[in-house]
KEGU-599847 format. One record per residue (C-alpha): residue number from 1; x, z, y. Coordinates in steps of 0.001 Angstrom, whole numbers, plus 500000, padded with zeros to 6 digits. Layout:
! KEGU-599847
+-----+--------+--------+--------+
|   i |     xx |     zz |     yy |
+-----+--------+--------+--------+
| NUM |      X |      Z |      Y |
...
+-----+--------+--------+--------+
! end
This chain:
! KEGU-599847
+-----+--------+--------+--------+
|   i |     xx |     zz |     yy |
+-----+--------+--------+--------+
|   1 | 752747 | 265140 | 153588 |
|   2 | 751157 | 266021 | 150255 |
|   3 | 752765 | 267393 | 147086 |
|   4 | 753543 | 263953 | 145637 |
|   5 | 755305 | 262986 | 148869 |
|   6 | 757539 | 266044 | 148675 |
|   7 | 758329 | 265287 | 145041 |
|   8 | 759138 | 261712 | 146035 |
|   9 | 761502 | 262847 | 148778 |
|  10 | 763184 | 265202 | 146319 |
|  11 | 763791 | 262536 | 143659 |
|  12 | 765159 | 260087 | 146238 |
|  13 | 767512 | 262798 | 147524 |
|  14 | 768751 | 263457 | 143975 |
|  15 | 769284 | 259732 | 143375 |
|  16 | 771200 | 259454 | 146638 |
|  17 | 773475 | 262323 | 145655 |
|  18 | 774060 | 260893 | 142177 |
|  19 | 774797 | 257437 | 143590 |
|  20 | 777388 | 258827 | 146008 |
|  21 | 779010 | 260930 | 143286 |
|  22 | 779245 | 257941 | 140919 |
|  23 | 780977 | 255746 | 143510 |
|  24 | 784631 | 255496 | 142539 |
|  25 | 783983 | 256445 | 138901 |
|  26 | 782343 | 253193 | 137784 |
|  27 | 779763 | 250691 | 138979 |
|  28 | 776579 | 252645 | 139799 |
|  29 | 774439 | 249488 | 139837 |
|  30 | 771309 | 251079 | 138352 |
|  31 | 771640 | 254053 | 140704 |
|  32 | 771902 | 251548 | 143549 |
|  33 | 768719 | 249864 | 142304 |
|  34 | 766887 | 253198 | 142238 |
|  35 | 768179 | 254141 | 145680 |
|  36 | 766940 | 250909 | 147290 |
|  37 | 763576 | 251196 | 145541 |
|  38 | 763140 | 254856 | 146438 |
|  39 | 763893 | 254224 | 150102 |
|  40 | 761506 | 251279 | 150379 |
|  41 | 758715 | 252488 | 148078 |
|  42 | 758686 | 256180 | 149050 |
|  43 | 760732 | 257079 | 152152 |
|  44 | 759611 | 254020 | 154149 |
|  45 | 755911 | 254651 | 153457 |
|  46 | 756238 | 258357 | 154297 |
|  47 | 757778 | 257362 | 157623 |
|  48 | 754918 | 254929 | 158195 |
|  49 | 752254 | 257526 | 157367 |
|  50 | 753861 | 259943 | 159797 |
|  51 | 754230 | 257430 | 162626 |
|  52 | 751689 | 257100 | 165388 |
|  53 | 752668 | 253439 | 165758 |
|  54 | 751126 | 250991 | 163306 |
|  55 | 751548 | 247223 | 163022 |
|  56 | 748253 | 245322 | 163008 |
|  57 | 749029 | 243866 | 159562 |
|  58 | 752022 | 245657 | 158037 |
|  59 | 750551 | 249140 | 157654 |
|  60 | 749605 | 251408 | 154769 |
|  61 | 746196 | 250262 | 153488 |
|  62 | 745326 | 253372 | 151446 |
|  63 | 745598 | 257097 | 152132 |
|  64 | 748912 | 258815 | 151508 |
|  65 | 747500 | 260909 | 148650 |
|  66 | 746169 | 257816 | 146872 |
|  67 | 749383 | 255825 | 147316 |
|  68 | 751797 | 258597 | 146366 |
|  69 | 749760 | 259685 | 143334 |
|  70 | 750579 | 256310 | 141774 |
|  71 | 753996 | 255371 | 143151 |
|  72 | 755793 | 258708 | 142803 |
|  73 | 754899 | 259401 | 139124 |
|  74 | 755728 | 255783 | 138255 |
|  75 | 759050 | 256004 | 140095 |
|  76 | 759952 | 259381 | 138592 |
|  77 | 759337 | 258109 | 135047 |
|  78 | 761201 | 254876 | 135775 |
|  79 | 764180 | 256836 | 137132 |
|  80 | 764151 | 259371 | 134293 |
|  81 | 764337 | 256651 | 131636 |
|  82 | 767319 | 255041 | 133353 |
|  83 | 769197 | 258313 | 133823 |
|  84 | 768541 | 259565 | 130285 |
|  85 | 769227 | 256329 | 128399 |
|  86 | 771964 | 254660 | 130447 |
|  87 | 775365 | 254438 | 128773 |
|  88 | 778443 | 255236 | 130784 |
|  89 | 780549 | 252233 | 131735 |
|  90 | 784224 | 252107 | 130828 |
|  91 | 786334 | 254255 | 133126 |
|  92 | 788332 | 251824 | 135213 |
|  93 | 791391 | 254067 | 135269 |
|  94 | 791714 | 253538 | 131509 |
|  95 | 791914 | 249731 | 131862 |
|  96 | 794896 | 247792 | 133174 |
|  97 | 793179 | 245103 | 135216 |
|  98 | 796543 | 243663 | 136183 |
|  99 | 796233 | 241731 | 132910 |
| 100 | 793192 | 239920 | 134322 |
| 101 | 794340 | 239306 | 137894 |
| 102 | 795645 | 235837 | 136981 |
| 103 | 792051 | 234752 | 136355 |
| 104 | 790892 | 235848 | 139811 |
| 105 | 791983 | 232766 | 141740 |
| 106 | 790516 | 230178 | 139309 |
| 107 | 787201 | 232072 | 139341 |
| 108 | 787356 | 232262 | 143137 |
| 109 | 788031 | 228506 | 143323 |
| 110 | 785042 | 227684 | 141108 |
| 111 | 782845 | 229689 | 143468 |
| 112 | 784204 | 227955 | 146558 |
| 113 | 783724 | 224473 | 145059 |
| 114 | 780178 | 225301 | 143935 |
| 115 | 779389 | 226641 | 147408 |
| 116 | 780626 | 223386 | 148967 |
| 117 | 778687 | 221208 | 146495 |
| 118 | 775439 | 223101 | 147026 |
| 119 | 774907 | 221304 | 150353 |
| 120 | 774822 | 217896 | 148645 |
| 121 | 773446 | 218582 | 145169 |
| 122 | 769880 | 217691 | 144102 |
| 123 | 767281 | 220497 | 144020 |
| 124 | 767420 | 220577 | 140213 |
| 125 | 770979 | 221931 | 140421 |
| 126 | 770410 | 224301 | 143333 |
| 127 | 769984 | 227502 | 141323 |
| 128 | 772859 | 226688 | 138972 |
| 129 | 775195 | 226089 | 141906 |
| 130 | 773890 | 229205 | 143650 |
| 131 | 774939 | 231280 | 140643 |
| 132 | 778316 | 229566 | 140405 |
| 133 | 778902 | 230065 | 144135 |
| 134 | 778729 | 233834 | 143638 |
| 135 | 781935 | 233610 | 141595 |
| 136 | 783948 | 233551 | 144818 |
| 137 | 783066 | 237208 | 145332 |
| 138 | 783784 | 238051 | 141700 |
| 139 | 787187 | 236362 | 141961 |
| 140 | 787906 | 238274 | 145166 |
| 141 | 786925 | 241525 | 143445 |
| 142 | 789366 | 240852 | 140609 |
| 143 | 792172 | 240115 | 143069 |
| 144 | 791665 | 243518 | 144683 |
| 145 | 793374 | 245013 | 141619 |
| 146 | 796467 | 242828 | 142024 |
| 147 | 799827 | 244370 | 142826 |
| 148 | 800362 | 241576 | 145381 |
| 149 | 799298 | 242280 | 148963 |
| 150 | 798509 | 238595 | 149487 |
| 151 | 796006 | 238694 | 146636 |
| 152 | 794369 | 241814 | 148038 |
| 153 | 794015 | 240125 | 151431 |
| 154 | 791734 | 237599 | 149730 |
| 155 | 789373 | 240458 | 148895 |
| 156 | 789046 | 241406 | 152560 |
| 157 | 788799 | 237735 | 153535 |
| 158 | 785738 | 237503 | 151261 |
| 159 | 784099 | 240342 | 153191 |
| 160 | 784891 | 238522 | 156448 |
| 161 | 783356 | 235361 | 154995 |
| 162 | 780190 | 237286 | 154112 |
| 163 | 779918 | 238611 | 157650 |
| 164 | 780430 | 235317 | 159442 |
| 165 | 778188 | 233362 | 157069 |
| 166 | 775433 | 235923 | 157645 |
| 167 | 775859 | 235486 | 161388 |
| 168 | 775768 | 231702 | 161014 |
| 169 | 772556 | 231423 | 158992 |
| 170 | 770918 | 234676 | 160193 |
| 171 | 770400 | 235768 | 156574 |
| 172 | 771802 | 239212 | 155775 |
| 173 | 770887 | 239812 | 152115 |
| 174 | 774221 | 238575 | 150763 |
| 175 | 776145 | 240650 | 153285 |
| 176 | 774322 | 243841 | 152357 |
| 177 | 774245 | 243356 | 148582 |
| 178 | 777673 | 241840 | 147985 |
| 179 | 779093 | 244162 | 150623 |
| 180 | 777785 | 247096 | 148569 |
| 181 | 779100 | 245658 | 145293 |
| 182 | 782534 | 244944 | 146739 |
| 183 | 782641 | 248431 | 148223 |
| 184 | 781999 | 249854 | 144742 |
| 185 | 785055 | 247952 | 143486 |
| 186 | 787124 | 249101 | 146461 |
| 187 | 786115 | 252699 | 145727 |
| 188 | 787216 | 252350 | 142097 |
| 189 | 790586 | 251103 | 143289 |
| 190 | 791060 | 253714 | 146022 |
| 191 | 789089 | 256755 | 144752 |
| 192 | 787816 | 258049 | 148130 |
| 193 | 786959 | 261737 | 148491 |
| 194 | 783345 | 262913 | 148471 |
| 195 | 783534 | 263552 | 152217 |
| 196 | 784793 | 260003 | 152820 |
| 197 | 782005 | 258580 | 150672 |
| 198 | 779403 | 260535 | 152660 |
| 199 | 780861 | 259231 | 155913 |
| 200 | 780834 | 255621 | 154666 |
| 201 | 777310 | 256012 | 153272 |
| 202 | 775987 | 257260 | 156615 |
| 203 | 777790 | 254439 | 158412 |
| 204 | 776226 | 251909 | 156050 |
| 205 | 772775 | 253432 | 156653 |
| 206 | 773235 | 253040 | 160419 |
| 207 | 774457 | 249459 | 159956 |
| 208 | 771472 | 248524 | 157770 |
| 209 | 769035 | 250108 | 160210 |
| 210 | 770664 | 248199 | 163065 |
| 211 | 770447 | 244903 | 161193 |
| 212 | 766794 | 245479 | 160382 |
| 213 | 766132 | 246311 | 164025 |
| 214 | 767628 | 243124 | 165465 |
| 215 | 767120 | 240698 | 162572 |
| 216 | 763891 | 239182 | 163838 |
| 217 | 765137 | 238539 | 167387 |
| 218 | 768498 | 237263 | 166142 |
| 219 | 766895 | 234801 | 163718 |
| 220 | 764572 | 233516 | 166423 |
| 221 | 767576 | 232642 | 168589 |
| 222 | 769795 | 231181 | 165836 |
| 223 | 767070 | 229179 | 164123 |
| 224 | 765936 | 227996 | 167539 |
| 225 | 769230 | 226152 | 167995 |
| 226 | 771503 | 228699 | 169679 |
| 227 | 775035 | 227249 | 169647 |
| 228 | 777023 | 229923 | 171475 |
| 229 | 779038 | 232802 | 170062 |
| 230 | 777022 | 234455 | 167299 |
| 231 | 778949 | 237721 | 167659 |
| 232 | 778156 | 237907 | 171366 |
| 233 | 774525 | 237121 | 170656 |
| 234 | 774371 | 239841 | 168013 |
| 235 | 775930 | 242455 | 170275 |
| 236 | 773709 | 241495 | 173216 |
| 237 | 770537 | 241780 | 171148 |
| 238 | 771677 | 245057 | 169598 |
| 239 | 772506 | 246522 | 173017 |
| 240 | 769130 | 245439 | 174333 |
| 241 | 767251 | 246839 | 171330 |
| 242 | 769059 | 250179 | 171504 |
| 243 | 768250 | 250595 | 175163 |
| 244 | 766180 | 253777 | 175283 |
| 245 | 763439 | 252110 | 177325 |
| 246 | 763043 | 249175 | 174955 |
| 247 | 763356 | 251267 | 171790 |
| 248 | 760523 | 253489 | 172955 |
| 249 | 758181 | 250492 | 173005 |
| 250 | 755599 | 250341 | 170235 |
| 251 | 756648 | 246822 | 169193 |
| 252 | 760195 | 247974 | 168432 |
| 253 | 758993 | 250863 | 166286 |
| 254 | 756487 | 248611 | 164517 |
| 255 | 759246 | 246138 | 163640 |
| 256 | 761562 | 248828 | 162286 |
| 257 | 758836 | 250597 | 160304 |
| 258 | 757748 | 247338 | 158709 |
| 259 | 761212 | 246195 | 157680 |
| 260 | 762183 | 249527 | 156135 |
| 261 | 758921 | 249827 | 154208 |
| 262 | 757894 | 247720 | 151203 |
| 263 | 755151 | 250193 | 150343 |
| 264 | 752633 | 248526 | 152643 |
| 265 | 752482 | 245593 | 150191 |
| 266 | 751869 | 247931 | 147254 |
| 267 | 749182 | 249732 | 149256 |
| 268 | 747494 | 246418 | 150101 |
| 269 | 747345 | 245620 | 146378 |
| 270 | 745864 | 249048 | 145670 |
| 271 | 743165 | 248453 | 148289 |
| 272 | 742357 | 244937 | 147095 |
| 273 | 742229 | 245696 | 143368 |
| 274 | 739987 | 246035 | 141526 |
| 275 | 737411 | 246116 | 144311 |
| 276 | 737843 | 242474 | 145340 |
| 277 | 740114 | 241116 | 142612 |
| 278 | 740126 | 242127 | 138925 |
| 279 | 743342 | 243426 | 137405 |
| 280 | 745548 | 240623 | 136120 |
| 281 | 745899 | 242291 | 132689 |
| 282 | 749454 | 241074 | 132119 |
| 283 | 748969 | 237532 | 133419 |
| 284 | 751886 | 237602 | 135863 |
| 285 | 754091 | 239311 | 133261 |
| 286 | 753419 | 236518 | 130755 |
| 287 | 754120 | 233919 | 133440 |
| 288 | 757416 | 235649 | 134325 |
| 289 | 758597 | 235774 | 130702 |
| 290 | 757646 | 232138 | 130126 |
| 291 | 759313 | 230987 | 133346 |
| 292 | 762546 | 232807 | 132532 |
| 293 | 762853 | 231531 | 128957 |
| 294 | 761692 | 227914 | 129220 |
| 295 | 763207 | 225207 | 131453 |
| 296 | 760801 | 223315 | 133703 |
| 297 | 760784 | 220127 | 131614 |
| 298 | 759414 | 222166 | 128683 |
| 299 | 757084 | 224143 | 130911 |
| 300 | 755754 | 221853 | 133682 |
| 301 | 753389 | 224590 | 134900 |
| 302 | 756306 | 226995 | 135303 |
| 303 | 755758 | 229596 | 138016 |
| 304 | 757646 | 228835 | 141222 |
| 305 | 759629 | 231759 | 142601 |
| 306 | 758828 | 232850 | 146114 |
| 307 | 755809 | 235100 | 145777 |
| 308 | 753317 | 233281 | 148038 |
| 309 | 750562 | 232688 | 145484 |
| 310 | 750641 | 236116 | 143897 |
| 311 | 750963 | 237833 | 147262 |
| 312 | 747863 | 236161 | 148700 |
| 313 | 745853 | 236580 | 145510 |
| 314 | 746537 | 240248 | 144866 |
| 315 | 746817 | 241621 | 148403 |
| 316 | 744039 | 239532 | 149943 |
| 317 | 746316 | 238823 | 152920 |
| 318 | 747337 | 235456 | 154329 |
| 319 | 750927 | 234423 | 154935 |
| 320 | 752383 | 232012 | 157456 |
| 321 | 753199 | 228540 | 156206 |
| 322 | 756935 | 229228 | 155983 |
| 323 | 756663 | 232897 | 154983 |
| 324 | 757250 | 234195 | 151471 |
| 325 | 756870 | 237775 | 150253 |
| 326 | 757065 | 239360 | 146826 |
| 327 | 754784 | 242039 | 145420 |
| 328 | 757705 | 244078 | 144035 |
| 329 | 757824 | 245281 | 140429 |
| 330 | 755887 | 248417 | 141387 |
| 331 | 753148 | 246411 | 143098 |
| 332 | 753001 | 243914 | 140247 |
| 333 | 752643 | 246737 | 137731 |
| 334 | 749553 | 247993 | 139568 |
| 335 | 748155 | 244476 | 140025 |
| 336 | 748254 | 243926 | 136282 |
| 337 | 747401 | 247288 | 134785 |
| 338 | 746077 | 249626 | 137475 |
| 339 | 747351 | 253143 | 138167 |
| 340 | 747946 | 254673 | 134728 |
| 341 | 748814 | 251322 | 133151 |
| 342 | 751212 | 250614 | 135993 |
| 343 | 753037 | 253874 | 135315 |
| 344 | 753381 | 252917 | 131637 |
| 345 | 754678 | 249490 | 132642 |
| 346 | 757369 | 251072 | 134842 |
| 347 | 758347 | 253204 | 131821 |
| 348 | 758722 | 250028 | 129717 |
| 349 | 760604 | 248251 | 132522 |
| 350 | 763027 | 251162 | 132698 |
| 351 | 763625 | 250895 | 128935 |
| 352 | 764241 | 247156 | 129252 |
| 353 | 766799 | 247579 | 132035 |
| 354 | 768687 | 250284 | 130151 |
| 355 | 768756 | 248170 | 126969 |
| 356 | 770201 | 245286 | 128961 |
| 357 | 772687 | 247573 | 130743 |
| 358 | 773772 | 249233 | 127509 |
| 359 | 774342 | 245822 | 125932 |
| 360 | 776631 | 244905 | 128822 |
| 361 | 778519 | 248186 | 128404 |
| 362 | 778974 | 247490 | 124696 |
| 363 | 780269 | 243959 | 125297 |
| 364 | 782578 | 245115 | 128076 |
| 365 | 784423 | 247436 | 125673 |
| 366 | 785983 | 244349 | 124065 |
| 367 | 785767 | 242116 | 127141 |
| 368 | 786637 | 244299 | 130174 |
| 369 | 786605 | 241308 | 132550 |
| 370 | 782823 | 241231 | 132073 |
| 371 | 782587 | 244343 | 134250 |
| 372 | 783320 | 242254 | 137351 |
| 373 | 780358 | 239980 | 136544 |
| 374 | 777810 | 242808 | 136439 |
| 375 | 776940 | 242467 | 140171 |
| 376 | 776093 | 238781 | 139596 |
| 377 | 773769 | 239698 | 136722 |
| 378 | 771945 | 242298 | 138815 |
| 379 | 771982 | 240478 | 142153 |
| 380 | 768206 | 239943 | 142236 |
| 381 | 767340 | 242904 | 140023 |
| 382 | 768392 | 245527 | 142568 |
| 383 | 766089 | 244193 | 145287 |
| 384 | 762987 | 246350 | 145709 |
| 385 | 760834 | 243526 | 147080 |
| 386 | 761298 | 240963 | 144297 |
| 387 | 758635 | 240342 | 141681 |
| 388 | 759119 | 239992 | 137939 |
| 389 | 759373 | 236192 | 137787 |
| 390 | 762338 | 236226 | 140185 |
| 391 | 764060 | 239158 | 138482 |
| 392 | 763726 | 237874 | 134919 |
| 393 | 764574 | 234293 | 135838 |
| 394 | 767775 | 235429 | 137529 |
| 395 | 768704 | 237901 | 134803 |
| 396 | 768286 | 235366 | 131989 |
| 397 | 769892 | 232396 | 133754 |
| 398 | 772809 | 234453 | 135090 |
| 399 | 773426 | 235917 | 131626 |
| 400 | 773498 | 232441 | 130068 |
| 401 | 775878 | 231218 | 132761 |
| 402 | 778275 | 234140 | 132303 |
| 403 | 778212 | 233707 | 128508 |
| 404 | 779006 | 229993 | 128901 |
| 405 | 781822 | 230732 | 131337 |
| 406 | 783456 | 233195 | 128952 |
| 407 | 783043 | 230863 | 125977 |
| 408 | 784434 | 227873 | 127893 |
| 409 | 787364 | 229850 | 129310 |
| 410 | 788384 | 231084 | 125879 |
| 411 | 787874 | 227782 | 124029 |
| 412 | 789202 | 225236 | 126523 |
| 413 | 791442 | 227193 | 128901 |
| 414 | 792706 | 229617 | 126264 |
| 415 | 792100 | 232606 | 128511 |
| 416 | 792687 | 235882 | 126709 |
| 417 | 789445 | 237505 | 127843 |
+-----+--------+--------+--------+
! end
């Protein structure tokens, strides 16, 4: 490893420690964002550089010194802005959330209905219903703070729903993200000790690694029409993958390295540009802003989320017909502005996120129920692999939805929120 790699490891370790310490004191959403990004942009690539096993396609395309000399300074500046400018959220112990528990079940019901309707609704309503469907987890989070045991059981039922739905559709993003958000709420309610938080954090790391290890094989079976017990299938695949003989195989290590590392995409962009493709000079940023602010009927050329076009253009790599990958904010920054410009962009992006966060903190001082909606607002933002068009589109649309929900609840339902 070179000096930048050691600095990168150090900053990720500090972020990890800060994230664990903040659990139980508030909602460390931005720390969670930095932790995910640091693991996938820095730790994953370092692991890949140090591994003797390389995937034929998903490998690091530039030398470690070249990659780290861009990513680590950009990440350090991005992290520093967030830590220095972020306002502290209201301390939950100072708020009596029992006053808001009565709103938990109606919010939960809206989410359940939206989830049911999403299977029949036209594509034009898909994203709107997707956002509304997330309210079932917000409602469950509110009910956790109820004095009634029956209400609190709904919170744990929501976690069970996440698990079994993930098994059913072989998609684990919701389980991991909402599981983390709900755990943050549980920690606020129960104030676990630092030792307990460390234990849970390590357990979560093992769980995530296990899911990444078996995800490909599990999806192949489920999407291929498997109709038996999904739990048995999951355990059988996991047992097989963890077998020492199988795990020693190069293919298993390749799969794990690839899934824990988003840096290979950034490195592919760095190799491709500007040698074979000129820098975009803000083109994708302009497209992202336009797509997030204007509805499709006013912007018929609106960028479609999914990442295929940008990925192929700026990495020079082909994708399968049904495969979609994002460049990540870090990769997109380089694709537009190069090394130094990309670092400046990450500085600006950090300022933007803290301005948005601080606005939420300010509003939540008079509307404490808003705190429970923060995970919905940041659901796509915390993902390290998403590109700007996805992040901004979600952030803007989710903010509008939450504002409309609060306005409607106060005006028509007379909720005191």
